[in-house]
matplotlib code that plots the C-alpha trace (Angstrom):
import matplotlib.pyplot as plt

x = [-7.9, -10.3, -8.5, -5.5, -2.2, 1.8, 2.6, 6.2, 9.4, 12.1, 10.0, 7.1, 3.9, 1.1, -2.2, -5.8, -8.7, -10.5, -13.8, -12.3, -10.7, -14.2, -15.4, -13.0, -11.9, -8.6, -8.0, -8.7, -6.8, -3.8, -4.1, -4.4, -1.2, 0.6, -0.4, 0.8, 4.0, 4.6, 4.5, 7.1, 9.2, 9.2, 10.1, 6.9, 7.0, 10.0, 8.3, 5.0, 6.7, 8.7, 5.3, 3.3, 6.4, 6.5, 2.7, 3.2, 5.9, 3.7, 0.3, -1.1, 0.5, -2.1, 0.4, 2.2, -1.3, -2.2, 1.2, 1.0, -2.7, -1.2, 1.7, -0.4, -2.4, 0.7, 2.2, -1.1, -1.1, 2.5, 1.7, -1.6, 1.0, 3.4, 0.6, -0.4, 3.4]
y = [-5.6, -4.0, -4.3, -6.4, -4.7, -5.4, -5.0, -4.6, -3.1, -5.8, -9.0, -7.7, -9.5, -9.6, -9.6, -10.4, -10.1, -13.6, -11.9, -11.2, -14.5, -16.2, -13.7, -14.0, -16.2, -17.6, -15.1, -12.0, -13.5, -13.9, -10.4, -9.0, -11.2, -9.5, -6.2, -6.5, -8.1, -5.2, -3.0, -5.1, -5.3, -1.2, 0.7, 1.8, 0.7, 3.1, 6.0, 5.7, 6.0, 9.2, 10.6, 10.1, 11.4, 14.5, 14.9, 14.4, 17.0, 19.6, 19.0, 22.3, 22.3, 22.0, 21.6, 18.6, 17.2, 17.2, 16.1, 13.0, 12.5, 12.5, 10.2, 7.6, 7.3, 7.4, 4.6, 2.7, 2.8, 2.1, -1.0, -2.0, -1.0, -3.7, -6.4, -5.7, -6.0]
z = [9.2, 6.6, 3.3, 1.9, 3.1, 3.9, 7.4, 8.5, 7.8, 8.7, 8.3, 5.8, 5.7, 3.2, 5.1, 3.6, 5.7, 6.4, 5.5, 2.0, 1.2, 1.3, -1.5, -3.7, -6.8, -7.2, -10.1, -7.8, -4.9, -7.3, -8.6, -4.8, -3.8, -6.8, -6.2, -2.7, -3.3, -5.7, -2.7, -1.0, -4.4, -3.9, -1.0, -0.2, 3.4, 4.1, 1.8, 3.2, 7.0, 5.8, 4.3, 7.7, 9.7, 7.6, 8.7, 12.1, 12.2, 9.7, 10.7, 9.7, 5.9, 3.7, 0.2, 2.2, 3.1, -0.8, -1.7, 0.6, -0.8, -4.5, -3.5, -1.8, -5.1, -7.4, -5.5, -5.6, -9.3, -9.6, -8.3, -10.2, -13.5, -11.7, -11.8, -15.4, -16.5]

ax = plt.figure().add_subplot(projection="3d")
ax.plot(x, y, z, "-o")
ax.set_aspect("equal")
plt.show()
């Protein structure tokens, strides 16, 4: 694991790499957990799965690849906004 993530569909978990835990202040850890919890609050795991399946079905579609990249960025920004709220 190279970065904090939410793993799982039916019983999702927030995973934080051990190497990162030792470098974070308590405030930074809180912000990371809030960000990942925001992914859980939203249906991000399912929308991400659908995006990846579309890329598998249409691997040579440059428009789809561009849309997928933009959706990933927007999803992260929406979670950041949720933390700020």
